[in-house]
C-alpha positions in Angstrom: 0.0 0.0 0.0 1.4 3.4 -0.8 1.4 6.6 1.5 -0.4 8.3 -1.3 -3.3 6.0 -1.5 -6.4 7.6 -0.1 -10.2 6.5 0.1 -12.2 7.2 -2.9 -15.8 6.5 -1.7 -17.7 9.0 -3.9 -20.9 9.4 -1.6 -18.5 10.2 1.4 -16.2 12.8 -0.6 -19.4 14.7 -2.2 -21.4 14.7 0.9 -18.3 16.0 3.0 -17.9 19.0 0.5 -21.7 19.7 0.7 -21.6 19.4 4.7 -18.4 21.8 4.8 -20.5 24.5 2.6 -23.4 24.0 5.2 -21.1 24.4 8.0 -22.7 20.9 9.3 -19.3 19.4 9.7 -20.2 17.5 13.2 -22.4 15.0 11.5 -23.9 14.2 14.7 -27.0 12.5 15.3 -30.6 13.4 16.0 -34.0 12.1 15.0 -35.3 15.2 12.9 -35.7 14.2 9.1 -37.3 17.3 8.6 -33.8 19.0 8.7 -32.6 16.7 6.1 -35.8 17.4 3.9 -35.2 21.4 4.4 -31.4 21.1 3.5 -31.7 18.6 0.7 -33.8 18.3 -2.3 -35.4 14.8 -2.5 -33.5 14.3 -5.5 -30.3 14.9 -3.5 -31.5 12.5 -0.7 -32.2 9.7 -3.3 -28.9 10.2 -5.0 -27.0 9.2 -1.7 -29.3 6.6 -0.5 -28.2 3.0 -1.2 -29.9 0.2 -2.5 -29.7 -1.7 0.8 -31.8 1.0 2.5 -28.9 2.1 4.7 -27.2 4.4 2.7 -23.7 5.5 2.6 -22.1 7.6 5.4 -23.6 10.5 4.3 -27.5 9.3 4.6 -26.9 7.2 7.7 -25.5 10.3 9.7 -28.6 12.2 8.3 -31.1 10.0 9.2 -29.6 10.1 12.7 -29.0 13.8 13.3 -29.3 16.0 16.2 -26.4 18.2 16.1 -26.4 20.0 12.8 -23.3 22.2 14.2 -19.9 21.5 15.5 -19.0 18.9 18.0 -18.9 20.2 21.4 -18.5 17.4 23.8 -17.4 16.5 27.3 -15.6 13.5 28.5 -17.8 11.6 31.0 -16.1 9.3 33.6 -17.3 10.5 37.2 -16.1 8.0 39.8 -17.4 8.4 43.2 -14.5 7.6 45.2 -13.0 10.0 47.3 -10.7 8.1 49.4 -7.8 5.6 48.2 -9.0 3.1 50.6 -12.4 2.7 48.7 -12.8 0.2 46.3 -14.4 1.0 43.1 -16.5 -2.4 41.9 -17.3 -1.2 38.4 -16.1 1.5 36.1 -19.2 1.8 34.0 -20.8 5.2 34.9 -23.6 5.4 32.5 -25.3 2.4 33.8 -28.7 2.4 35.8 -26.9 2.4 39.0 -25.1 5.5 38.6 -28.2 7.2 38.1 -28.0 9.4 41.3 -25.0 11.0 39.4 -26.2 11.6 35.9 -29.9 11.5 36.5 -32.1 14.6 36.6 -33.5 13.6 40.2 -30.0 13.4 41.2 -26.7 15.3 40.9 -28.0 16.1 37.2 -24.7 15.6 35.5 -26.1 15.6 32.1 -27.8 18.9 32.5 -25.1 20.5 33.8 -23.0 19.1 30.7 -25.8 20.6 28.3 -25.8 23.9 30.3 -22.4 24.3 29.5 -23.4 24.4 25.7 -22.3 20.8 24.9 -24.1 19.0 22.4 -22.1 15.6 22.9 -20.8 13.5 25.7 -18.1 10.9 25.2 -18.0 7.8 27.8 -15.4 6.1 29.7 -16.0 2.5 31.2 -18.6 0.2 29.3 -19.6 -3.2 31.1 -21.4 -4.9 28.4 -23.5 -7.0 31.0 -25.2 -3.6 32.2 -28.2 -1.6 31.0 -27.4 1.8 29.2 -31.2 2.4 27.8 -32.0 5.0 30.4 -28.9 7.1 30.3 -29.4 6.9 26.4 -33.0 8.1 26.9 -32.2 11.0 29.3 -29.4 12.1 27.0 -31.7 12.2 24.1 -34.3 14.4 26.2 -31.9 17.0 27.1 -30.2 17.1 23.6 -27.1 15.3 23.9 -25.5 12.8 21.6 -23.6 10.0 23.0 -20.3 8.4 22.2 -19.4 5.3 24.3 -16.6 3.0 23.8 -15.7 -0.6 24.2 -14.0 -0.9 27.3 -10.2 -2.0 27.5 -11.5 -5.0 29.7 -12.6 -6.7 26.1 -9.1 -6.3 24.8 -7.0 -7.0 28.0 -8.8 -8.6 30.6 -11.8 -10.6 29.0 -11.3 -14.5 28.4 -10.7 -13.5 24.9 -8.4 -10.8 25.3 -6.3 -10.2 22.5 -3.7 -8.1 24.4 -3.1 -11.1 26.8 -0.5 -13.8 26.3 0.0 -15.1 23.8 -0.5 -11.6 22.6 -2.0 -12.5 19.1 -3.7 -9.3 19.0 -6.6 -10.7 16.9 -9.5 -8.8 18.9 -12.4 -10.3 16.8 -14.0 -12.5 19.7 -13.5 -10.3 22.6 -14.8 -7.2 21.1 -17.6 -9.1 19.3 -19.0 -10.4 22.7 -18.5 -6.9 24.4 -20.4 -5.1 21.6 -23.2 -7.4 20.9 -24.0 -7.3 24.9 -24.2 -3.6 24.5 -26.2 -4.0 21.3 -28.7 -6.3 23.4 -28.6 -3.9 26.4 -29.6 -0.4 25.4 -27.7 0.5 22.2 -30.6 -0.7 20.3 -34.3 -0.1 20.4 -37.1 -2.8 20.5 -37.3 -2.8 16.8 -33.5 -3.4 16.2 -32.7 -0.1 15.2 -30.0 1.9 17.0 -30.9 4.3 19.8 -31.2 7.9 18.3 -28.5 9.4 20.8 -25.8 7.3 19.7 -23.4 9.2 17.4 -20.4 7.4 17.5 -18.8 4.2 18.8 -15.3 4.3 19.9 -13.7 0.5 19.0 -10.6 1.2 21.3 -9.2 4.1 23.3 -5.4 4.5 22.5 -4.5 1.0 21.2 -1.3 2.6 19.8 -0.1 2.9 23.5 -1.6 -0.4 25.0 -1.7 -3.0 22.1 1.1 -3.1 22.7 2.5 0.2 22.0 4.2 2.5 19.6 7.0 0.1 18.9 4.8 -2.3 17.1 2.4 -0.5 14.9 1.7 -3.7 13.0 0.2 -5.1 16.1 -1.9 -2.4 17.2 -3.2 -1.8 13.5 -4.1 -5.6 13.3 -5.8 -5.3 16.8 -8.1 -2.3 15.3 -8.8 -4.1 12.0 -9.8 -7.3 13.8 -12.0 -5.5 16.6 -14.0 -3.6 14.0 -14.5 -6.8 12.1 -15.9 -8.3 15.3 -18.4 -5.3 15.8 -19.5 -5.7 12.3 -20.4 -9.4 12.9 -22.0 -8.3 16.0 -24.2 -6.0 14.3 -25.3 -8.7 11.9 -25.9 -11.1 14.6 -28.1 -8.7 16.2 -30.1 -8.0 13.0 -29.6 -4.3 13.0 -31.9 -2.3 10.8 -31.4 1.4 9.8 -28.7 3.8 10.0 -25.6 2.8 11.9 -23.3 5.2 13.6 -19.8 5.6 12.8 -17.0 3.7 14.3 -14.0 5.5 15.5 -10.6 4.8 17.1 -9.2 7.5 19.6 -5.4 7.5 18.9 -2.8 9.2 20.9 -1.3 12.4 20.0 2.2 10.7 20.0 4.9 10.4 17.1 5.1 6.9 15.8 8.6 6.4 14.6 8.2 2.8 13.4 5.1 3.6 11.5 5.6 3.2 7.9 4.5 6.7 7.1 4.3 9.9 8.9 6.2 9.0 11.5 7.6 12.4 12.7 3.8 13.6 12.7 1.7 13.3 16.0 -1.1 11.0 15.3 -0.9 10.8 11.6 1.8 7.6 11.4 -0.9 5.7 13.6 -4.0 6.8 11.1 -2.0 5.8 8.1 -1.2 2.1 9.7 -4.9 1.8 10.5 -6.0 3.0 6.9 -3.4 0.6 5.4 -4.4 -2.5 7.8 -8.2 -1.8 6.9 -7.2 -1.7 2.9 -4.8 -4.7 3.3 -5.6 -6.8 6.5 -3.9 -9.9 5.2 -0.6 -8.0 5.2 -1.3 -7.8 8.8 -1.6 -11.1 9.5 -5.6 -11.2 9.6 -8.4 -12.5 7.4 -11.4 -10.4 7.9 -14.8 -11.8 7.6 -16.1 -8.5 6.4 -15.1 -6.0 3.7 -13.2 -3.8 6.0 -12.0 -1.2 3.1 -15.6 -0.5 2.2 -16.4 -0.1 5.7 -13.6 2.2 6.1 -14.7 4.5 3.1 -18.3 4.7 4.2 -18.4 4.3 8.2 -15.0 5.0 9.8 -14.1 8.3 11.5 -11.0 9.3 13.0 -10.2 10.4 16.4 -7.3 11.3 18.7 -6.5 12.7 22.2 -4.8 15.8 22.6 -3.5 18.2 25.3 -1.6 20.6 23.1 -3.0 23.9 22.5 -5.0 24.8 19.4 -2.0 26.6 17.9 -0.3 23.2 17.7 -3.3 21.3 16.1 -3.2 22.9 12.6 0.4 22.9 12.3 1.4 19.6 13.7 -1.7 17.8 12.5 -4.5 19.2 10.6 -2.6 20.8 7.5 -1.0 17.3 6.8 -4.4 15.2 7.6 -6.7 17.4 5.4 -4.2 16.5 2.2 -3.7 12.8 3.3 -7.2 11.7 4.4 -9.3 13.7 1.9 -12.8 12.1 2.6 -12.2 10.5 6.1 -13.7 13.3 8.9 -12.0 13.4 12.3 -12.8 14.7 15.7 -10.4 15.3 18.8 -11.8 12.4 21.1 -10.0 14.1 24.2 -8.9 18.0 24.4 -7.7 20.2 27.3 -4.4 21.9 27.4 -3.8 21.9 31.5 -2.6 25.0 33.1 -3.9 27.1 30.4 -5.3 30.4 32.1 -7.6 31.1 29.2 -9.4 28.1 28.1 -12.1 30.1 26.6 -9.8 31.4 24.1 -8.2 28.3 23.0 -11.5 26.4 23.0 -12.8 29.2 20.8 -9.9 28.9 18.4 -10.3 25.0 18.1 -14.1 25.4 17.3 -13.3 28.1 14.7 -10.6 25.7 13.3 -13.3 23.0 13.1 -15.9 25.3 11.7 -13.3 26.3 8.8 -12.0 22.6 8.0 -13.9 20.2 5.7 -13.1 17.3 7.9 -12.6 18.2 11.6 -15.6 17.7 13.1 -15.1 19.3 16.6 -14.0 18.2 20.1 -14.7 16.7 23.5 -13.3 18.5 26.3 -11.5 16.1 28.9 -12.9 16.0 31.3 -16.0 16.4 33.5 -14.7 15.7 36.9 -11.3 14.6 38.5 -10.6 11.5 39.9 -9.1 10.3 43.1 -8.8 6.6 42.4 -6.6 6.8 38.9 -3.5 8.0 38.3 -3.3 11.1 35.6 -6.9 12.2 36.3 -6.3 14.8 39.0 -5.8 18.2 37.2 -7.7 17.9 34.0 -11.2 17.9 35.2 -14.0 20.8 35.2 -15.0 19.8 38.6 -13.2 18.4 41.7 -15.1 15.9 43.5 -15.7 16.3 47.4 -17.6 15.4 50.4 -21.0 17.0 50.3 -21.0 20.3 52.7 -23.2 20.6 55.6 -26.5 21.5 54.4 -25.9 20.2 50.8 -28.0 17.2 49.4 -26.4 13.9 50.9 -27.5 11.3 48.3 -26.4 7.7 48.6 -25.6 5.6 45.6 -25.7 1.8 45.9 -23.1 1.0 43.2 -23.1 -2.8 42.7 -23.3 -3.4 46.3 -21.0 -0.8 47.4 -22.5 2.3 49.2 -21.0 5.7 48.0 -22.1 9.3 48.9 -22.6 11.1 45.7 -19.7 13.6 45.6 -20.5 17.2 45.6 -18.7 19.1 42.6 -16.3 21.9 43.0 -15.8 24.1 40.1 -12.0 23.5 39.1 -9.6 26.5 37.9 -6.3 26.6 35.9 -3.4 28.4 37.1 -4.0 32.2 36.5 -7.4 32.0 35.3 -9.9 34.5 36.3 -12.8 32.3 35.8 -13.5 28.4 36.6 -13.1 25.8 33.9 -16.9 25.4 33.7 -17.5 29.3 33.2 -14.9 29.5 30.4 -16.4 26.3 28.8 -20.0 28.1 28.8 -18.7 31.0 27.1 -16.6 29.1 24.5 -19.5 26.8 23.7 -22.2 29.4 24.0 -24.0 27.6 26.8 -27.0 28.9 29.0 -25.1 28.2 32.0 -25.2 26.3 35.1 -26.5 26.7 38.6 -23.1 27.3 40.5 -25.1 27.7 43.7 -25.5 23.7 43.4 -21.8 23.2 43.3 -19.4 23.3 46.5 -16.6 25.7 47.2 -13.1 24.0 47.4 -12.0 23.1 51.0 -8.6 24.4 52.0 -8.3 21.8 54.6 -8.4 18.9 52.2 -7.1 20.5 48.9 -4.5 18.8 47.2 -0.8 20.1 48.2 -0.2 21.0 44.7 -0.7 23.5 42.1 -3.9 22.2 41.4 -4.9 22.5 45.0 -3.3 26.1 45.3 -5.2 27.3 42.3 -8.6 26.2 43.8 -7.8 27.9 47.2 -6.6 31.0 45.6 -9.8 31.0 43.6 -11.7 31.5 46.9 -9.8 35.0 47.3 -10.2 34.5 50.9 -7.4 34.9 53.2 -8.7 32.9 55.9 -8.7 30.0 53.4 -5.3 30.7 52.2 -3.8 31.2 55.6 -5.0 27.4 56.2 -3.7 26.1 53.2 -0.1 27.8 53.8 0.1 26.2 57.3 -0.7 22.9 55.3 2.2 23.4 52.7 4.7 24.6 55.4 4.0 21.1 57.3 4.8 19.4 53.9 8.0 21.2 53.5 9.5 20.1 56.9 8.1 22.9 59.1 5.2 24.1 61.5 3.7 27.5 62.1 3.4 28.2 65.6 2.2 31.7 66.2 0.8 32.5 62.7 1.5 33.3 58.9 2.1 37.0 58.5 -1.1 38.6 57.1 0.7 40.2 54.2 2.5 36.9 53.1 -1.0 35.6 53.1 -2.4 38.4 51.2 0.3 38.2 48.5 -1.0 34.6 47.6 -4.9 34.9 48.3 -5.3 38.1 46.5 -2.9 38.1 43.6 -2.0 36.3 40.6 1.1 34.7 42.4 1.8 30.9 41.9 2.2 27.8 43.9 5.7 27.6 42.4 6.5 31.1 43.8 4.8 30.0 47.3 7.2 27.0 47.3 10.4 28.9 46.6 9.1 31.3 49.2 8.9 28.7 51.9 12.1 26.8 50.7 14.1 30.0 52.1 12.6 28.9 55.5 11.2 32.3 56.6 11.5 33.2 60.3 7.7 33.1 61.2 7.9 29.3 61.0 10.2 26.4 62.7 12.1 24.1 60.5 12.7 20.6 61.7 16.3 19.0 61.2 14.4 15.9 61.6 12.0 16.3 58.6 11.8 13.4 56.3 10.7 12.5 52.6 7.9 9.8 53.4 5.3 8.1 51.5 2.0 9.8 51.0 -0.6 7.1 52.5 -3.5 9.0 50.8 -2.0 8.3 47.3 -2.9 5.4 45.0 -1.1 2.0 46.1 -0.7 1.1 42.5 1.0 4.6 41.7 3.4 4.4 44.6 4.7 0.9 43.6 5.3 2.8 40.0 7.1 5.7 41.6 9.3 3.2 43.6 10.5 1.9 40.3 10.9 5.4 38.8 12.8 6.9 41.8 15.2 3.5 42.0 15.7 4.2 38.4 17.1 7.8 39.0 20.4 5.7 40.5 20.3 7.9 43.8 18.5 6.2 46.2 20.0 3.1 48.1 17.6 0.5 46.4 20.0 -2.3 46.9 20.0 -1.8 50.8 16.3 -1.6 51.7 16.2 -2.9 55.4 14.2 -6.2 55.9 11.5 -4.3 57.9 10.9 -1.9 55.2 10.4 -4.9 52.8 7.3 -6.7 52.0 5.0 -3.7 52.1 4.7 -1.0 49.5 4.1 2.0 51.9 7.2 1.0 53.6 9.5 0.3 50.9 8.3 3.6 49.3 9.0 5.6 52.5 12.7 4.2 52.6 13.2 4.6 48.9 11.9 8.1 48.7 13.7 9.1 52.0 16.9 7.7 50.8 16.7 9.6 47.4 16.1 12.9 49.1 18.7 12.5 52.0 21.2 11.3 49.1 20.3 13.9 46.9 20.8 16.5 49.8 24.4 15.1 50.5 25.4 15.1 47.0 24.3 18.9 46.5 25.2 19.9 49.8 22.0 21.8 50.2 18.3 20.7 50.9 16.6 19.8 47.8 13.3 21.2 46.7 10.6 19.3 48.6 8.0 20.5 46.0 10.1 18.8 43.4 12.3 16.0 44.7 9.8 14.7 47.4 6.6 14.7 45.4 6.5 12.1 42.8 3.0 12.8 41.5 1.6 13.2 44.9 3.0 10.0 46.0 5.5 11.4 48.8 5.7 14.4 51.2 8.5 15.9 53.2 7.2 16.3 56.6 7.9 16.4 60.4 8.1 13.8 63.1 5.0 15.0 64.3 3.2 13.9 61.2 5.3 10.9 59.8 5.2 9.5 63.3 1.3 9.3 63.3 1.3 7.0 60.2 2.8 3.9 61.6 6.2 3.8 59.7 8.8 1.7 61.1 11.8 3.9 62.2 14.0 1.9 59.8 12.0 3.1 56.9 12.2 6.9 57.7 15.5 8.7 57.0 15.6 12.3 58.3 17.9 14.7 56.2 19.6 16.3 59.3 21.6 19.4 59.4 23.1 20.7 56.1 25.4 23.2 55.3 25.5 24.5 51.5 28.9 23.5 49.4 29.1 26.1 47.0 31.3 23.8 44.6 28.4 21.6 44.3 25.1 23.0 44.8 22.7 23.6 41.9 22.8 27.3 40.4 19.6 28.9 41.5 18.2 32.0 43.1 17.7 30.0 46.3 21.1 28.4 46.5 22.8 31.7 45.5 20.9 33.2 48.6 22.2 30.3 50.9 25.9 30.8 49.9 25.7 34.5 50.1 24.2 34.1 53.8 27.2 32.2 54.9 29.3 35.4 54.5 32.1 33.3 53.2 33.7 35.3 50.4 35.6 32.2 49.0 32.6 30.0 48.9 30.8 32.9 47.0 33.8 32.9 44.5 33.5 29.2 44.1 29.7 29.5 43.2 30.6 32.7 40.9 32.7 30.5 39.0 30.0 27.7 38.7 27.7 30.5 37.4 30.0 31.6 34.8 30.6 28.1 33.5 26.6 27.7 33.2 26.6 30.8 31.1 29.2 29.7 28.3 32.2 30.8 30.0 35.1 29.9 32.5 37.6 31.7 34.9 41.1 30.8 34.5 42.4 32.4 37.3 40.5 33.6 40.5 37.4 35.4 40.7 38.0 38.9 41.7 37.5 39.3 45.5 35.8 42.8 44.7 33.1 40.9 42.5 32.7 38.0 45.1 32.0 40.7 48.1 29.7 42.6 45.9 27.6 39.4 45.4 27.3 39.0 49.1 23.8 39.1 50.6 22.4 42.6 50.5 24.5 43.9 47.9 23.3 42.5 44.7 20.3 40.1 44.0 20.7 36.9 41.9 18.7 38.4 38.7 21.4 41.0 38.9 24.2 39.0 39.3 23.4 37.0 36.1 22.7 40.0 34.4 26.0 41.5 35.0 27.6 37.9 33.9 25.5 38.3 30.8 27.8 41.3 29.8 30.7 38.9 29.8 33.2 40.6 32.2 36.7 40.6 31.1 38.1 38.6 34.0 36.2 35.5 32.5 36.9 33.8 29.2 33.8 33.3 27.0 33.5 30.7 24.4 32.5 30.9 20.8 31.2 27.7 20.7 29.0 27.4 23.8 25.6 25.3 23.4 22.7 24.4 25.5 22.8 20.5 25.7 21.1 18.0 27.7 22.5 17.1 31.0 24.5 13.5 30.9 22.5 12.0 33.7 19.2 13.3 32.8 16.6 10.5 32.4 15.2 9.4 28.8 11.4 10.0 30.0 12.5 13.3 31.5 14.3 14.6 28.1 11.0 13.5 26.3 8.9 15.7 28.5 11.5 18.6 28.2 11.6 18.0 24.6 7.9 18.2 24.1 7.8 21.4 25.9 10.6 22.9 24.1 9.0 21.9 20.6 5.8 23.3 21.8 7.1 26.8 22.5 7.0 27.5 18.7 10.6 29.1 18.4 11.6 25.9 16.3 9.8 23.5 14.1 11.1 20.2 15.7 9.1 18.0 12.9 11.0 19.8 10.2 14.3 20.8 11.7 15.8 18.0 13.5 18.2 16.0 11.2 18.1 12.5 10.5 21.0 11.7 12.4 20.0 13.2 15.5 16.8 11.0 15.4 18.1 8.0 16.9 17.8 9.0 20.5 15.8 11.2 22.9 19.1 12.6 23.9 20.3 13.6 20.4 16.7 15.1 19.5 16.9 17.1 22.8 20.7 18.2 22.1 19.5 19.8 18.8 16.1 21.0 19.8 17.6 22.8 23.3 20.5 24.2 21.3 18.3 25.5 18.3 15.9 26.9 20.7 18.5 28.9 22.5 20.2 30.0 19.5 16.6 31.3 18.3 16.4 33.3 21.4 19.8 34.7 20.8 18.9 36.0 17.4 15.6 37.5 18.7 16.8 39.0 22.0 19.1 42.1 21.7 20.3 41.3 25.2 20.5 37.8 24.8 18.5 35.3 26.9 19.6 34.2 30.0 21.2 30.5 29.9 20.4 29.6 33.7 16.8 30.1 33.1 16.5 29.5 29.0 18.5 26.3 29.2 17.4 24.7 32.2 14.0 22.9 31.5 13.4 21.4 35.2 17.1 20.4 35.7 17.7 18.4 32.2 19.9 20.9 30.3 22.7 23.1 31.0 24.6 25.8 28.7 28.2 25.1 28.9 31.4 25.1 26.9 33.0 22.3 24.6 35.5 21.5 27.3 32.3 20.1 29.2 29.9 19.3 26.8 32.4 17.1 24.8 32.8 14.7 27.6 28.8 13.9 27.3 29.4 11.9 24.2 27.0 13.9 22.2 26.9 13.5 18.3 28.5 16.7 17.1 26.1 17.1 14.2 23.5 17.6 16.9 25.0 20.2 19.2 23.7 23.8 18.1 26.5 26.1 19.3 26.3 30.0 19.7 29.1 32.4 19.7 29.4 34.2 23.0 33.0 35.8 22.5 31.6 37.9 19.5 28.1 38.5 20.3 
């Protein structure tokens, strides 16, 4: 199959162009055939009607309408779990047992989604043994189309799961069984036609990451083809009549280097592989029972999940997609850029992009509610779940034998945003609004000690709430507040746009109004997920700082005790290596699995003494500490001119120079505490004083000990800044590893900034990326064993 081969379904193509002209690109489903009659002549309707009475993609979607406009959806997977000790018996939240959450007589989730201006709800979790017609009926009543998906259980856990050993990735049997159960329990009406609320069905979510992954594109393409084949046979066995919803696959927005084509374009390589597998299934080791290529041309819709901002979607994806997949519509199955202070603007831009594209149908905002019981779902939500406040409705949900209090929903905020996410969605989607009086305010006494928790408390604009939150943060940084947090300090964070990072930095300087314990230790957070803690143990041991080979016997066999020793060993050893206390918010957090706290707190959670490693007293060592504002102040506070001269030498080396002799004593004295700030110090060094030598081939390069995962995150961040086009500019010789790609991207980014800024960028901030990069000279970076073709140098000597 050639990469230039495209679907050629004439009905599909002609309808897509017609739909674009009518701004009906969402192709969502309703019952009103009158709209069809009003928009199309009877001759046109007859022309697209197939002999089988079902018609092609065009008429099937016309017959099933409601939403003539763009897809404006919300992802919905509202777990009622508020405590990690609770067990969730089932993850299907559109069954009858979850009605106290989604139903109008309960919390009214679907009414809230409709009030935000959405016209679609995308679902997660699907137990084919449970009935779903009530949910679909209610969705239809309020004007919402529904996008359910086949659960991962059918692929990975069922007796016919294709992702289990021996890993055949022939998913026909498991998916057919699951989908047939759905058809028999609500997806079909008694007359065997599809429920009118059903818009699309997601065959599988992110198979490129789970079946088995991006390293084996042939396998996940085979899995998709065989799964859809099973779904088609399930429809035949159920004797479906009338229109059929399109089937889609939600792919990740990852690059797929092993894909046959578009390997350097996010999402597109996977879509190309799936299209090729549908056209040539035998080449992928699968013999289908149905005509998959005809299905692809008439009933398939592409989908992908992305947390990239709107500016990236057209540049990285849509421009290429519209050329390669000329007749296959696509929508964003999950869309949300976390920590965007202006979600309204970003969503509006995305909807405008969809409105003007012949193929992009719209998006589903990810997601309705944050979750306490699943990693990676704590910051994307429109709402935070919490215990109902006093005086609020106290609904109880019997969920498959387990009793849950239906959580109250607290509107979530992004960093720096003036409105909640819900309010911004209402504005972007054009909704009538929701009754915020029925929601709950965030609770400073239980809000997560994280950026997300801080943002929620700050949104209250209440000094008392922020005072309580700051006290809790101090306790998570090894201190305690005995007399009170200064009022001016509280106001700085409660009534301004100050950030959680700024608060963390301020507390890391150990202000005198709090006491700081030398017996503080990094220990496990017992309110975190056990499965996530186990993963973080493996991650931290992989950093090779903790003594993971010396775990005491009393700390083995229990994940909490093991984690406390590993996390504590990592933090203490890091402190000794640096000669300074590491940042608790960065080096003792691990996605909420750890906390740095005092004996009064860690002594109350029942950890064996051998599993707790207090840091003790530390003095900053100027020749080893990291070059940051915090360490600059600590070295200056020692009053030791020799120590400051040593620190300045390290600053110069991190700014592309070196000191062949001694740092002038006068300069060291000037940099002491009270004479000059860290910012002024770096600005002075940026003028390249003559007492230091400055390189003509300095470069921003990866740290030699940076982990591949951290480099990939930094690479994604740099490429998303827009200063360079990573897709087009990174040479082939630098694509063999994350380290080589990062070297080229970091260096190119810094050189672009050099060209743009007359004063030049600050190497200590613009070449840092959470500690995975440094700006330095050839005498140092040549020892990093980097491909010289991937090092992008700049000339400081003649700048």
